[in-house]
C-alpha positions as CSV (number, residue, x, y, z in Angstrom):
1,X,29.7,23.7,37.5
2,X,29.4,24.6,41.2
3,X,26.2,24.5,43.2
4,X,25.7,28.2,43.1
5,X,26.0,28.4,39.3
6,X,23.6,25.5,39.1
7,X,21.1,27.3,41.3
8,X,21.3,30.5,39.3
9,X,21.0,28.7,36.1
10,X,17.9,27.0,37.4
11,X,16.5,30.4,38.5
12,X,17.0,31.8,35.1
13,X,15.4,28.8,33.4
14,X,12.4,29.0,35.7
15,X,12.0,32.7,35.1
16,X,12.1,32.1,31.4
17,X,9.4,29.5,31.7
18,X,7.3,31.9,33.7
19,X,7.6,34.5,31.0
20,X,6.3,32.0,28.5
21,X,3.5,31.0,30.9
22,X,2.4,34.6,31.7
23,X,2.3,35.6,28.0
24,X,0.7,32.5,26.6
25,X,-1.5,33.6,23.7
26,X,-1.7,37.2,24.8
27,X,-1.4,40.0,22.2
28,X,0.8,43.0,22.2
29,X,-2.3,45.1,23.1
30,X,-3.1,42.8,26.0
31,X,0.5,43.2,27.2
32,X,0.6,47.0,26.9
33,X,-2.8,47.5,28.6
34,X,-2.3,45.1,31.5
35,X,0.0,46.6,34.1
36,X,0.0,43.3,36.2
37,X,1.1,41.3,33.2
38,X,3.8,43.7,32.1
39,X,5.1,44.0,35.6
40,X,5.3,40.2,36.0
41,X,7.1,39.7,32.7
42,X,9.6,42.5,33.5
43,X,10.3,41.0,36.9
44,X,11.1,37.6,35.4
45,X,13.4,39.3,32.9
46,X,15.1,41.0,35.8
47,X,15.6,37.6,37.5
48,X,17.0,36.1,34.3
49,X,19.5,39.0,33.9
50,X,20.5,39.0,37.6
51,X,21.0,35.2,37.6
52,X,23.2,35.4,34.4
53,X,25.2,38.3,35.9
54,X,25.9,36.2,39.0
55,X,26.9,33.3,36.8
56,X,29.2,35.6,34.8
57,X,30.8,36.9,38.0
58,X,31.4,33.3,39.3
59,X,32.3,31.4,36.1
60,X,33.4,33.4,33.1
61,X,34.1,30.3,31.1
62,X,30.6,28.8,31.7
63,X,28.7,32.0,30.8
64,X,30.3,32.0,27.4
65,X,28.2,28.8,26.6
66,X,25.0,30.8,27.0
67,X,23.9,32.6,23.9
68,X,22.6,36.1,24.5
69,X,23.8,36.4,28.1
70,X,25.2,39.9,27.5
71,X,21.9,41.2,26.1
72,X,20.0,39.6,29.0
73,X,22.2,41.3,31.6
74,X,22.0,44.6,29.8
75,X,18.2,44.3,29.4
76,X,17.9,43.6,33.2
77,X,19.9,46.7,33.9
78,X,17.6,48.8,31.7
79,X,14.5,47.4,33.4
80,X,15.9,47.9,36.9
81,X,17.5,51.3,36.5
82,X,15.6,52.9,33.6
83,X,12.1,52.1,35.0
84,X,10.9,55.5,33.9
85,X,11.9,55.0,30.3
86,X,10.5,51.5,29.7
87,X,8.5,51.2,26.5
88,X,6.1,48.3,26.7
89,X,6.1,47.8,23.0
90,X,9.9,47.4,23.1
91,X,9.7,44.9,26.0
92,X,7.0,43.0,24.1
93,X,9.2,42.9,21.0
94,X,12.2,41.6,22.9
95,X,10.0,39.0,24.6
96,X,8.5,37.8,21.3
97,X,12.0,37.6,19.7
98,X,13.4,35.7,22.6
99,X,10.4,33.3,22.7
100,X,11.8,31.8,19.5
101,X,14.6,30.3,21.6
102,X,13.9,27.0,23.1
103,X,13.7,28.3,26.7
104,X,12.7,31.9,26.0
105,X,15.9,33.8,27.0
106,X,18.4,31.1,27.4
107,X,19.8,29.2,24.4
108,X,22.8,27.1,25.0
109,X,25.5,26.7,22.3
């Protein structure tokens, strides 16, 4: 793994940790009613997706070892480009589903 891939992987892992920290013991209602919280979580998901996209572009073999990378990149694109169509309940559901992984979004195979 080259230094850039290592940096992007670190960025994705840090963003994943931030999502977990931001959400903590919040409820779906807390999430949907708090624009600051939802914006912060969405931003961290964007960082995860962008970092994984950069890893994919640099090292196609390495990215295959990261479970869910395609979904994370697609979700980042939806957040970044479909901002006017974002459903907070859907984002909450994705966040809760991915929290079951050891590091929120990234689960290595």
